[in-house]
C-alpha positions as CSV (number, residue, x, y, z in Angstrom):
1,M,98.6,-12.8,22.7
2,A,97.1,-10.2,20.1
3,D,96.2,-13.2,17.3
4,G,94.1,-15.2,20.2
5,D,91.9,-12.2,21.1
6,D,91.2,-11.9,17.8
7,N,90.5,-15.6,16.8
8,R,87.8,-16.3,19.9
9,R,87.0,-12.1,18.6
10,D,86.2,-14.1,15.4
11,N,85.2,-16.8,17.3
12,W,82.2,-14.9,19.2
13,R,81.2,-13.0,15.6
14,A,80.6,-16.7,14.0
15,V,78.6,-17.9,17.2
16,L,76.2,-14.5,16.9
17,V,76.2,-14.6,13.4
18,A,75.0,-18.3,13.4
19,L,72.3,-17.5,16.5
20,A,71.6,-14.0,14.3
21,L,70.6,-16.8,11.3
22,V,68.8,-20.1,13.8
23,V,66.1,-16.7,15.0
24,L,65.7,-15.3,11.3
25,A,65.0,-18.7,10.3
26,T,62.9,-19.8,12.9
27,G,60.4,-16.6,12.9
28,W,60.1,-17.3,9.0
29,F,58.8,-20.2,10.1
30,L,56.6,-19.2,12.5
31,M,55.7,-16.5,10.2
32,S,54.8,-18.9,7.2
33,W,52.8,-20.8,9.4
34,T,50.8,-19.4,11.5
35,V,50.8,-15.9,9.5
36,M,50.5,-16.7,5.5
37,H,48.9,-20.5,6.8
38,T,51.5,-22.5,4.7
39,P,51.6,-26.4,5.2
40,P,54.7,-26.7,7.9
41,V,56.7,-29.5,5.4
42,E,56.3,-26.2,2.9
43,A,57.4,-23.6,5.7
44,V,60.3,-25.0,6.4
45,G,61.2,-25.9,3.1
46,E,61.1,-21.5,2.8
47,A,62.5,-21.0,5.8
48,L,65.7,-23.4,4.7
49,G,65.4,-20.8,1.5
50,V,66.2,-17.2,3.5
51,A,68.3,-19.6,6.0
52,F,70.2,-20.9,2.5
53,G,70.5,-17.4,0.9
54,L,71.4,-15.4,4.3
55,L,74.4,-17.5,4.7
56,I,75.9,-17.0,1.0
57,L,75.2,-13.5,1.6
58,V,77.4,-13.6,4.7
59,S,79.9,-15.3,2.5
60,V,80.0,-13.1,0.2
61,V,80.5,-10.0,1.9
62,G,83.5,-11.9,4.2
63,A,85.0,-12.3,1.6
64,V,85.1,-9.4,0.5
65,R,85.7,-7.8,3.8
66,R,88.7,-10.0,3.7
67,R,90.3,-9.5,-0.1
68,P,93.9,-8.2,0.0
């Protein structure tokens, strides 16, 4: 039973991390487009770059936390 609780907790954590990633990338896009007056296509590219960088950071942190 404890394993099922751990899996549910890990699933919720993954959902929250994904949601945070989407919110941050969307915020970056909006800031780049509206505040810095970057063309929308370039703003999307910047937001995708930020999202990719955050995914790498999350992956490294997860690997460090789970090492034996």
